[in-house]
Every structure is written in C-alpha cells, then in structure tokens.
C-alpha positions as CSV (number, residue, x, y, z in Angstrom):
1,M,117.9,118.2,135.4
2,P,115.5,118.0,132.4
3,R,112.3,116.0,132.9
4,A,111.0,113.4,130.4
5,G,107.4,112.1,130.5
6,I,106.5,108.7,129.0
7,I,103.0,107.3,128.2
8,T,102.4,103.6,127.5
9,F,100.2,100.7,128.7
10,L,100.4,100.4,132.5
11,H,97.1,98.9,133.6
12,N,96.4,95.7,131.5
13,D,97.8,93.2,134.0
14,N,100.5,92.1,131.6
15,Y,104.1,91.3,132.5
16,G,105.5,92.4,129.2
17,S,103.8,95.8,129.4
18,S,105.0,96.5,132.9
19,L,108.5,95.4,132.3
20,Q,109.0,97.3,129.0
21,A,107.7,100.4,130.8
22,Y,110.3,99.9,133.5
23,A,113.1,99.4,130.9
24,L,112.3,102.6,129.0
25,Q,112.1,104.7,132.1
26,K,115.4,103.3,133.4
27,T,117.2,103.8,130.1
28,V,116.0,107.5,129.9
29,R,117.0,108.0,133.5
30,D,120.5,106.6,132.7
31,L,120.7,109.3,130.0
32,G,120.5,112.0,132.7
33,F,116.8,112.8,132.8
34,D,114.4,112.9,135.6
35,C,111.7,110.6,134.2
36,I,108.1,109.8,135.0
37,H,105.4,107.7,133.4
38,L,102.1,109.6,132.9
39,D,99.8,107.2,134.8
40,Y,97.0,107.0,132.2
41,Q,94.0,104.9,133.3
42,P,91.0,106.3,131.4
43,D,87.7,106.4,133.2
44,Q,84.5,104.9,131.7
45,K,83.5,108.1,130.0
46,E,86.9,108.5,128.3
47,K,86.8,104.8,127.2
48,I,83.4,105.2,125.6
49,R,84.4,108.5,123.9
50,N,87.5,106.9,122.5
51,L,85.6,103.8,121.3
52,L,83.0,105.9,119.4
53,L,85.3,108.7,118.0
54,N,87.8,106.2,116.6
55,R,85.3,103.6,115.5
56,N,87.1,100.9,117.4
57,N,85.5,97.4,117.4
58,P,83.1,97.0,120.4
59,K,84.3,93.4,120.7
60,L,87.3,94.9,122.5
61,V,85.0,95.9,125.3
62,L,83.3,92.5,125.4
63,E,86.7,90.8,125.5
64,G,87.8,93.0,128.3
65,I,84.6,92.1,130.3
66,R,85.2,88.4,129.6
67,K,88.8,88.6,130.9
68,K,87.6,90.4,134.0
69,Q,85.1,87.7,134.7
70,V,87.7,85.0,134.4
71,R,90.0,86.8,136.8
72,S,87.3,87.7,139.3
73,G,87.0,84.1,140.5
74,Q,90.7,83.5,140.8
75,T,92.6,84.5,144.0
76,G,95.9,84.4,142.1
77,A,94.6,86.8,139.5
78,F,93.7,89.3,142.3
79,Q,97.2,88.9,143.8
80,K,98.8,89.6,140.4
81,S,96.6,92.7,139.9
82,K,98.1,94.0,143.2
83,A,101.6,92.9,142.4
84,I,102.0,95.0,139.3
85,P,101.2,98.4,140.9
86,A,103.4,97.3,143.8
87,F,106.2,96.8,141.3
88,Y,105.7,100.3,139.9
89,Q,105.7,101.8,143.4
90,K,109.0,100.0,144.2
91,Y,110.9,100.5,141.0
92,M,109.4,103.4,139.0
93,Q,108.2,106.9,139.2
94,L,104.6,107.6,138.1
95,S,102.6,110.8,137.9
96,P,99.3,111.1,139.8
97,R,96.5,109.1,138.0
98,C,95.3,110.6,134.8
99,R,91.7,109.7,133.8
100,N,91.4,111.8,130.6
101,A,93.2,114.0,128.1
102,Q,92.9,117.1,130.3
103,E,94.6,115.5,133.2
104,L,97.3,114.2,131.0
105,K,97.9,117.7,129.7
106,E,98.1,119.0,133.2
107,Q,100.7,116.4,134.3
108,S,102.7,116.8,131.1
109,R,103.3,120.5,131.7
110,T,106.0,119.5,134.2
111,C,107.9,117.7,131.4
112,D,110.5,119.1,129.0
113,I,110.1,116.3,126.5
114,L,107.5,113.6,126.0
115,L,107.8,110.0,124.8
116,C,105.3,107.4,123.8
117,G,106.0,103.7,123.5
118,S,106.7,100.9,123.3
119,D,104.2,98.1,123.2
120,Q,101.2,98.2,120.8
121,V,100.2,101.7,121.7
122,W,99.8,102.6,118.0
123,N,97.8,99.6,117.1
124,P,94.9,100.8,114.8
125,V,92.6,98.1,116.2
126,W,92.3,100.0,119.5
127,L,93.4,103.4,118.3
128,N,93.7,106.1,121.1
129,E,95.0,109.5,120.4
130,A,96.4,109.9,123.9
131,Y,99.2,107.5,122.9
132,F,100.1,109.9,120.1
133,L,100.7,112.6,122.7
134,T,97.9,114.8,121.3
135,F,97.4,116.3,124.7
136,A,100.9,117.9,124.7
137,E,101.3,121.7,124.6
138,E,102.2,123.1,121.3
139,K,105.9,122.9,120.4
140,K,106.8,120.5,123.2
141,P,109.2,117.9,121.8
142,K,107.6,114.6,121.1
143,I,109.5,111.3,120.5
144,A,108.1,107.9,119.7
145,Y,110.3,105.1,120.9
146,A,109.4,101.8,119.3
147,P,105.6,101.8,119.5
148,S,104.2,98.8,117.7
149,L,101.3,99.0,115.2
150,G,100.9,95.3,115.9
151,V,99.5,94.7,112.4
152,S,101.0,94.8,108.9
153,R,97.8,95.6,106.9
154,M,96.4,99.0,106.1
155,P,93.7,100.1,108.5
156,K,90.5,101.9,107.4
157,A,90.9,105.2,105.7
158,S,89.4,107.1,108.6
159,K,92.0,105.8,111.0
160,V,94.8,106.5,108.4
161,R,93.8,110.1,108.3
162,K,93.9,110.4,112.1
163,I,97.3,108.7,112.3
164,Q,98.6,111.1,109.6
165,R,97.5,114.1,111.6
166,W,98.6,112.8,115.0
167,T,102.2,112.0,113.9
168,A,102.8,115.1,111.9
169,D,104.5,117.1,114.7
170,F,106.7,114.3,116.1
171,R,110.4,115.3,116.0
172,A,111.6,111.7,116.0
173,I,109.8,108.5,115.4
174,S,111.0,104.9,115.7
175,I,108.8,101.8,115.2
176,R,109.4,98.4,116.8
177,E,108.9,96.3,113.6
178,E,110.0,96.7,110.0
179,E,106.5,95.9,108.8
180,G,105.1,98.6,111.1
181,A,107.6,101.1,109.8
182,A,106.7,100.3,106.2
183,L,103.0,100.6,107.0
184,L,103.5,103.9,108.8
185,E,105.4,105.3,105.8
186,S,102.7,104.1,103.4
187,M,100.1,105.9,105.6
188,T,101.9,109.1,106.3
189,G,104.9,109.4,104.0
190,R,107.1,109.5,107.0
191,K,110.1,107.2,107.2
192,A,110.6,105.9,110.8
193,D,113.7,104.2,112.3
194,V,113.3,100.6,113.5
195,M,114.3,100.1,117.1
196,P,114.1,97.2,119.5
197,D,111.5,96.8,122.3
198,P,112.7,98.5,125.5
199,V,113.2,95.2,127.3
200,C,116.1,94.6,125.0
201,L,117.8,97.8,126.3
202,L,118.8,96.1,129.6
203,T,121.2,93.3,130.1
204,A,120.4,90.0,131.7
205,E,122.4,91.1,134.7
206,E,120.2,94.2,135.0
207,W,117.1,92.2,134.8
208,N,118.5,89.7,137.4
209,E,118.6,92.6,139.9
210,L,114.8,92.7,139.7
211,A,114.1,89.0,139.7
212,G,112.1,87.6,142.6
213,E,111.8,84.1,144.0
214,I,109.8,81.1,142.7
215,P,109.1,77.7,144.3
216,T,112.1,75.5,144.4
217,G,112.0,71.9,143.3
218,E,112.8,69.7,140.3
219,P,113.5,71.3,136.8
220,Y,110.4,72.5,135.1
221,L,108.8,73.4,131.8
222,L,107.2,76.9,132.0
223,C,104.1,77.8,130.1
224,Y,102.8,81.4,129.6
225,F,100.0,81.7,127.1
226,I,98.0,84.9,126.3
227,G,95.8,83.1,123.7
228,E,93.5,80.1,124.2
229,N,93.9,77.1,122.0
230,P,93.8,73.4,122.8
231,A,96.8,72.9,120.5
232,Y,98.9,74.8,123.0
233,W,98.5,72.1,125.5
234,E,99.2,69.4,122.9
235,R,102.5,71.1,122.3
236,V,103.2,71.2,126.0
237,R,102.7,67.5,126.3
238,A,104.9,66.9,123.2
239,L,107.6,69.0,124.9
240,Q,107.4,67.0,128.1
241,Q,108.0,63.9,126.0
242,E,110.9,65.5,124.2
243,T,112.6,67.0,127.2
244,G,111.8,64.4,129.8
245,L,110.5,67.2,132.1
246,K,107.8,65.9,134.4
247,R,107.1,69.2,136.2
248,V,105.1,71.9,134.3
249,L,104.6,75.3,135.8
250,V,101.9,77.6,134.3
251,L,101.8,81.4,134.6
252,P,98.0,81.6,134.3
253,V,96.3,84.4,132.2
254,N,93.1,83.0,130.8
255,A,90.5,80.3,131.6
256,D,92.4,77.6,129.7
257,S,95.5,78.3,131.8
258,F,93.7,78.3,135.1
259,S,92.0,74.9,134.3
260,S,95.0,73.3,132.6
261,G,95.5,70.8,135.5
262,Y,99.2,71.7,135.8
263,E,100.9,73.4,138.7
264,L,100.1,77.2,138.7
265,L,102.6,79.9,139.5
266,D,99.7,81.9,140.7
267,G,99.7,85.5,141.8
268,A,103.2,86.1,140.4
269,G,104.3,89.7,139.8
270,P,106.8,91.0,137.3
271,S,109.8,90.1,139.4
272,E,108.6,86.5,139.8
273,F,107.9,86.3,136.1
274,L,111.5,87.2,135.4
275,A,112.8,84.5,137.8
276,A,110.5,81.9,136.4
277,V,111.6,82.5,132.8
278,R,115.3,82.7,133.8
279,D,115.3,79.4,135.8
280,A,113.1,77.4,133.4
281,S,114.6,74.4,131.7
282,C,112.3,75.0,128.8
283,F,109.8,77.9,128.2
284,C,106.7,77.6,126.0
285,T,104.9,80.8,125.1
286,D,102.8,82.7,122.6
287,S,103.9,86.0,124.0
288,F,106.2,88.5,122.3
289,H,107.7,89.6,125.5
290,G,107.9,86.0,126.7
291,L,110.1,85.3,123.7
292,A,112.1,88.4,124.3
293,F,112.9,87.5,127.9
294,G,113.6,83.9,127.1
295,T,116.2,85.2,124.6
296,I,117.7,87.6,127.1
297,F,118.1,84.9,129.7
298,G,119.3,82.3,127.2
299,T,116.4,80.0,128.2
300,R,115.3,77.4,125.6
301,T,112.1,79.0,124.3
302,E,109.5,77.4,122.1
303,I,107.3,80.1,120.5
304,I,103.7,79.3,119.4
305,R,102.2,81.6,116.8
306,R,99.0,83.0,118.3
307,Y,97.3,84.2,115.1
308,R,96.3,82.7,111.8
309,E,98.3,84.3,109.0
310,E,95.1,85.3,107.1
311,D,93.7,87.1,110.2
312,P,93.6,90.9,109.3
313,E,94.4,91.6,113.0
314,S,97.3,89.1,113.2
315,K,100.2,90.3,115.3
316,N,102.6,87.6,114.2
317,S,104.8,90.1,112.4
318,R,106.3,91.3,115.7
319,V,107.5,87.8,116.5
320,D,108.9,87.2,113.1
321,H,110.7,90.6,113.1
322,F,112.2,89.9,116.5
323,L,113.5,86.5,115.4
324,R,115.1,88.1,112.4
325,L,116.8,90.8,114.5
326,I,118.3,88.3,116.9
327,K,119.6,86.2,114.0
328,D,121.0,89.1,112.1
329,K,122.3,91.4,115.0
330,G,122.2,89.7,118.3
331,M,121.0,91.1,121.6
332,A,124.1,93.2,122.4
333,E,124.0,95.1,119.1
334,L,120.3,95.7,119.5
335,R,120.9,97.1,123.0
336,T,123.5,99.5,121.7
337,L,121.3,100.5,118.8
338,G,118.3,101.4,121.0
339,R,120.3,103.2,123.7
340,E,122.2,105.3,121.2
341,W,119.1,106.3,119.3
342,L,117.5,107.4,122.6
343,R,120.6,109.3,123.6
344,E,120.7,111.2,120.3
345,K,117.0,112.0,120.1
346,C,116.4,112.9,123.7
347,T,119.4,115.1,123.9
348,M,118.7,116.7,120.5
349,N,115.1,117.4,121.4
350,H,116.0,118.8,124.8
351,E,118.6,121.1,123.4
352,Q,116.2,122.4,120.9
C-alpha cells in the first residue's frame, strides 16, 4: 500500500486545525493510501530561525506569549491542550515528533507522496518553508491540498520570491479561496485549482461518529470567538433577545471568553466541539471552521467578521469565499469536488 505524508498545523490548540487535519487524513486513507501526518512541532531554535530568515513580524511571538499567559491560569485550557493530542492518538496516525527540517526529511523518506494543507499554512504573515515541503527529497511528488494564504493582498517582494521558489516543483496545487488562487498566480504565474477545506470532505454523518457529549439541559446559544471585541458580546445579547434563548454556552479561547460571565464549556476537545455545534439552537462565531461546521450540521450560524476590511492582514476573504461556495454549489457538490481532485492527483502522482 502506498504511503502519503501530510504536514499541517497540529499544535495550536485550535479545533478547526485539528479537525481539518483529521478530515484530510481520513479522505486520503479512503483513497487507498496508508497515511500519516508529519508531527511538526518546531523547537525554539527552529522558530527563531524561521522568524529571522523569513522576516516575519515579531508581534506573532508576543501574541503567542500572551495567549499562553491567558491559558496558564485556566484549568479548562489545560484540559483542552491535553484533549487535542488525545484526539490525535485515538483517531489519527502521526509520525514521531519532528522538531526541525532535518527530522521532517527523515520521517518523509517513508512516504511515497507528500501533501501540505489545508488551513493557513501558506499565509505570508507567518511564512514557514516547511509547509511548502522544502524538506522533501528531490523528485518526490508534492501536492498542495487547499492551503490558505489567508490574505488577499500582495506580500513583500522578499516573501514573493521565496513563495515562487518553494512552489516551483509542486506537481499539483489547489488553494482554498479564489482570492488566494488569484494572489498565488500573480506571484508565481502558476494557476491553482480552488478546492474546499478538508472539513467539507466528510458528511455530517461521518462527523457525528466522532461527536462526544456535552452537558444536557435547556436549549442554548453557543459562542466560539477567536478574536476579542466587546461588540461580539453585544451581538450575543441581541441574539438572546431575538431567539429567546436564556442559556448561553461559551467555548472559551481568549481572556474575553473566560471572563464573559456566561456558562463555559470548559476543557472541551474536538469531539465535544462537534457535539456542541451540532446541538446548538443558534451558534455565534468569528471562526472560519466554526462557520463550516455550523453549515455542515445545519445549525443556525451567525458569523461575525473578525477583521477590519482595510487591515492588510485581514482574513475575511476566506469567510466570504466559503459563503459564496455554499450559495453557488452546496456542501454535497463541494464534497464531491474535493474528493475527486484528491483521487486524481494522489493516484496520478503515485503512478508517476
């Protein structure tokens, strides 16, 4: 049986990241491949090297430190950080931990083809060549399945040159958003297909098989916010008035969420996240993957735009594109589109 290796974000304590990783591995396995995720968790030296070489903004490091400080005082955050690796251990196959490019190269030698994606692994804001599979041995087939650039504006020229070089030897590239595909083409001259996020590749029934349990009780309004903005909670209160829902459940991520005063669904892992979204009477979120799962489960979902439109690092394009796709095609067609693309490219590249 041929082996496929995937690299994506696995260690950012994010439900969407973990569930899209699961979905891509399951889909590739369903195509007849033994499939593993290369368990990339760079050490401090690798992080500093990447920050300096790619001239990424140091504020990313400071933001990471701030988030850790918020989580450090929360028992639920600690439980969540344990629940995500436990989810991987139960449902997925991961390689031994890879701390740098050399260890990635060693683990990838067991793979016949390599895939990167999805999520924002190609976002120029936190550019990292590992997610472009630069560690791969020469001539090993490389496929990009729906990585997101996250932004719609041209990055600095130095980053453009690197992206040009790092994508040159890919045999097949798809991008998650039309805006990202257009941006990639303007940077590299290479036209990419547009494919849905991996979470769209599985049916609601398949996701239900992973769903855990949440506290029972009266119907609830579910909140899941990545960003911090007082206006979010104003919208929550307005939705309570509109829907008549007295109970509010919060999946806490940041300081605002932990101090919201509402009932916390604390320490939930990916399986509990699925159940919470599925069973909500109304779901309010600023998360792309939150929107995706709300759509998959048919839950009434109110999306809040996290970024100002004039923000050069705005990632609103991914939400806008998803909403257009659902309106134009529907989830079933998206699922078929993504699965067939993977079937064609993985089989083609393996046979070559």
